[in-house]
N, C-alpha and C positions, 0 to 999 in steps of 0.2 A: 745428400748426407744431412741427417737431422741432428743438430747439436743444440742442446738446451741448457748447458751449464759450462761456463768457462771462467778462467782466472786471467786477469790482465793487470797492468800497472799503468797508472796515469799520473802525469806531473803537469801542474799548471806552470805558466811562465813566470820567471823571476821579474821583479820590478827593475827598471833601468836605474843606474847610478846617477846621483846628482852630480852636476858639473862644478868644477872650480874654475872660475873665469873672472876677469876684471875688465871693467869698461875702458875701452881705448878709443878715443876720438879726438881729432884735432880741435884745439881750442877748448876742450873740456878737461879741466885739471881734476885729478883725484876722483875719477868716475865711480870708483867703489866696486864692490863685488856684484857680478851680474850672472852668476852661474845658475842655469835653469834646473828644474826638477826632472827626475827620470820618469818615463812613462810606465803605466801599469802593465804587468804581465798578463798574458791571455788566460782566461778561464777555460776549464774543461767542462763542456756542456753536453749533456745527453739529450737526444731528441728522438721521438718516436718516428719511425718510417713504416707506413702501412704496407709498403711493397716488400718488406722483409718478414720472413716467417721462421727464421732460425738464426742461431748465433754462430753459424759456420765461419763467417768472415774473421771472427776473433780467434779461431783455431790457428790461423796462419800469421796473425799480427798480434803481439802481446803487449807492446809498449806504445804509449801515446803521450806525446809531449807537446804542449802549447808553446808558442813563441814567447820570447822574453820582450819586455818593454825596452824601448830605445833609451840610451842615456840622454840626460839634459845637455844643453849646449849654451853658448854665450848669448848675450842679450836677453837673458831671462827666458829663453825658449825652452818649453817643456818637451821632453822626448815623446815620440809617438807611442801611444798605447798599443799593445798587440791585440789582434783580433781573437775572438774565442775559438777554441778548437771544438768543432761539432762532431760528436760521435753518435752515429745513427744506430738504433736498436729496434727490434720488433716490439709491437704493442704487447704489454704484459710482462716486460722485463723488470725483474727486481734487482736493484744494485745494492750489494752488501760489502762492508769492509771485510776483507778476507780473513784477517787474524781474529777479530772479535765477533764476526757474524752480525754486527750492527747493521740494521736496514737503513740505507741512506736515501733511497728513492724508490718509488713504485711508478714505473712509466706506463700508466694505464690511461693516459689521455694525451692530447697533442702538445700540452704545455712543456717547453724545454725546462730542464733542471740543471742548475750549476752544481757539479759534484766537487770540483777542486777549484778554489779561488786563486786567481793570479796575485802575485805579490805587489804591494804598493811601491810606487817609484820613490827613490830617495830624494831628499832635499838637496838643492844646490847651495853653494856657499852664500847666496844672497840672503838666506834666512839666518845666518849666523853672525851678521854684522851688529855690533853694539857700540855704544860710545867709547868703550874701553878696548874693544876688539874690532878695529876698522878694516883689517886686512885678513879675514879668515881664509886660510889656505887649505881648508878641508871641506868635505861635503858628507852627506849620508849615503850609504849604499842602498840599493833597492832591496826590498824584502823578498825572501825566497817564496816561490809559489808552493801551494800545498801538493803533497805527494801521497797517493794511496795505492795500496794493492787491493784490487776489487774482485769479488765474485759476481758474475752476471748469471742470473737464473731466470729462465723463461717459464712463466706459469700462464698457460692459455687463459684468455678471457672468454669464457663460455658460460651461458646460463644453465645448460643441461649437459651432463656427462653421460655418455653411453658406456656402461661397464659390463663386464661379463667375460667368460672364458673365450679363448680364440675360437673362431669358426662357429659362433652361435648366431651370426647374422647381423652384427653391428654395422658393418660396411654396407650391407644390402639395405638396411633400414635407412641409414643417413642418405643413401643415394636416391631413395624413392621419395623422401620428404623434403629434400633440399636440392640445390644445384651442384652439390659436391659430387665429384666423380672419383671415389677411391678405387684402388685395384681390388677386384673381387675374384677369389678362387677358392676351391674346395680343399684348402690345406691350412695348417696352423701358421700363424704369424704372417698371413698375407699382408696385413697392415703393419708397417714398420715405423710409421710416424703418425702422430695425432692428426686427425682430419677434422676441419671445421666446416660446418654448413649452416647457412641461414635458412630457417624454417619460417615461411610466411603463413600466418593463420587468418589474416584479414588484410585489407588494403593498406592500412597503416600500422599493422601490428605484426611483429616477428620476434623470433628469439634465435640465439646461436646455440647450436648443438655440436658437441665434440665427441668424435669416436676415439676413446682412449684404448690404445692397443695393448695386447700382450699381458693381460692380468692372468696369472696362474697361481696355483698353490705355492707358497713360499716367496711370492713377489716382494713382500715387505722386507724380506731378508736378502734380497738381491738375486733371487732365482728368476731366470728368463728375462723378458723385456719389461715386465711390469714395474720393477723397482725404479726404472728410469722414467716412467711416465705417471706414476702415482701422484707426483707433485701437481700434475695438470688437473687432477680432480679437485684440488684444494679450493679453487675459486668457484667451482660450479655450485649454483644455488640448489639444484635438484639433480639427483641421479636416477637415470632409467636403467634398471638392471635387466639385461636381456639374458634369458635362459633358454637353452634348447630343450623343449619339453618332449621332443620325439624320442630322445635317448638313442638316436641313430649311431652315435659314436661309443655306445656302451657305457655312458656316464649317467648317473642318477641326477635328475634336475634339482632335487632337494639338497643333495650333497654339494652340487655345484654352487647353489645359492648360498649355502652356509660358508663354504670355503672362501668365496669372493668377499663376503662381509667380514670374515675373520682377517683377511689381508688388509682391508680398510681399517679395521680396529687396530691392528698391529702397527700400521704406518702412522695413523693419527686417530686417536679416540674420537675426536670431534667429527671426523668423516663418517664414522659409523652412525652418528646421530643425525646426519644430513637427511632431509626428506627424500624418500625413495619410492619409485613406482616400479613394479615388477611386470615385465612383459614376457609372456611365454611364447617364444617364436617357434616357427615350424609346426604350428598346431594342425596344419593341413596334412602333415605326415604322421601325426600322433593319433592314438585312439581316443575316443571320448573319455574313457576311464582314466587315461594318463593325464589328460587336461583337468579333469574333475578332481583328481587326487592332489595335483599340484595347486590348483585353485584353493582347495580347502586348507592346505597347509599355509599358503601365503596369507589368505584372508584371516586365518586364525591368528596370525601375527599382527593383524590390524593394518596391513599394507594394501594399497590399491592394486588390483590385478587386472591384466588385459591379456586375452588370448589373441595372438596376431600371427600373420604370415607375411613377412616382408616381401616374399617372392610374388604373392598374389594380391597384396595390399589388404588382405582380410583383417579387419579390426584396427588398421593403422590410423585412419582418420579419428576414430574414437580415442585412441591413445594420445594423439597430438592435441586434440581438444582438451583432454584432461591435463596434459602437461602445461598448456597455455593457461588454464584456469588456476593451477597451483602456483605458477610463477607470479600471477597477479597478486597473490597473498604473501609472497616471500620478499625479504629485504633485497636491496640491490647487490650486485656482484661484490665480493670481498675486495677491499683495497687495503694495502698495508701502509700504515703510517710511518714516516721516518722516525728513527729513534735518536734522541739527543746524544751528543758526545758526552762521555763521563766527565764529571767536573775536573778530575785530576789530569785529564788530557786536553782540556780546552785551550791551553797555551803551550803547545809542544816546543815552541822556540822561546819560552820564557827565560828571562835573564837570570833566574835563580837556579838554572840547570847547568852545572859545571862540575868539573872534577879537578882537584889540585893535589899533587903528590910530590914528594921529594925523592929524587933518584940520583945517586952518585953526586950529591952536592948541588944538583940543579933542580929548581922548582918548576915542575911542568904543569901547565894549565891546559885543560881540554874543555872547550865550550863551542858547540857547533854554531851557535848564534854569533860568535865572535868572528867567524871566517869572513863574512862580507864586510864587517867593519874594518878589519885589518887591511882589506884591499884598498880602502880609501884614505887611510891615515898617512899623512906625510910626516915621516919621522925626523925630518930636518926642519920642521916648522914648529915653533914653540907653542903656538895656540892650538895647533892640531894635536900635539902631544898632551896638552892640557885637557882637551876634549876626550882623548883616549883614556887618560888617567881618571877622569870623572866617571867614565863608563865602568872601569874596573872597580872604582870605589863604590858606586851606587849598586852594583850587582853583588857586592860582598866578597869579590875575589881577593881584594887587598886585605880585608879582615881575615880571610882564610889563610893567606900567606903569612901574616903576622902571627896567627895562631900556631902555625907550623914552625915558627921561630926564625923567619927570614931576617937577615941583617943587611945593613947598607952595603952595597957592593956585590951581594950575591946575584947569581945569574937566574933570570926568569926566562923560560922557554914557552912560547905560545905558538904551536905549530911550527912554521918556518921562520918565526921571528924570535930573536934572542936579544935581551938587553939587561943591563945592570940595574938592580933595584936601588932607588934613591928615595929617601923619606921626604 
């Protein structure tokens, strides 16, 4: 099964919480706070695996979560950081943020890419000791890891794309010029998946050719298989347009040529401007007049023309030599640059994001970033409460409560915590 586009969800590990601990040792009086920091959460890392050629594994597993960092412990011991979660994908995979379509990575080389960063570990209470606060009974929680819904899209890395109607001989051609062994038969849509082959033109010179299957009229609008595979032409530096010049199937070669180019234009205008070589296949079955008429039409458009027969190898070597010569003049394969996160989204957990409302006499506060802080606040410790109050003040939540008219003694609700407001 060839799968080249999937949606998945990834979550990096949360940082471990800082520890609240005090040094206890015989003959050591007032050892002081010694709570260690939490460990860092695991990153989500994408890595190319050259043994993979499809995204089919992601059809059955949609959610990927890295491990959390371990909490800190006594004696100033930092919790263990979590290992990265490695997700292996085929070469040429584009990673996009599902909602915005923002390109996050182009996996076109062996270098691993961090897609979601693990959260930092929280500070232990050792960091909060001051001359006036010698017994801090609170610590900082670990930061949450990044979470993304992603679209993975495979775009084949090939120098040359073989395009044309079904059954014009694309599979036959790639089988005689490379080691690729596609299924070949005399019926439409024999090739159901893109086929890559390495074409060697000299001892240390080669290029990659891709048989792009199933292009037909209406492909750019989703007809047939072509819509699914047009994306694989996008990276190709050069297109070899194969046309059945014999007309054995009752089609006109000129009409076929124009229809395929129309589908390329409709899918992506830039594709129609890509360098193109036209190869009239099955010329051994065509009359000289048919070949001459088609040659005159193509050369009249200023395009290189070759009359070939993939079955007998007639003209194939000349075609490959011309392809190699053109590739030497063209820029390298297209690589997609990661797109930066919009400025307004660079701090999704920013402390200025909260909602305060009054409902039935109770002031309700919602702020996702407060959840991990609440888990570490000791409501029975004065200094811990002071730290919590400072967080509310600095974030602007208290100012918002006062703006809504809160009075001393009114009830404030923050998720599962309720307390009376005191000035």
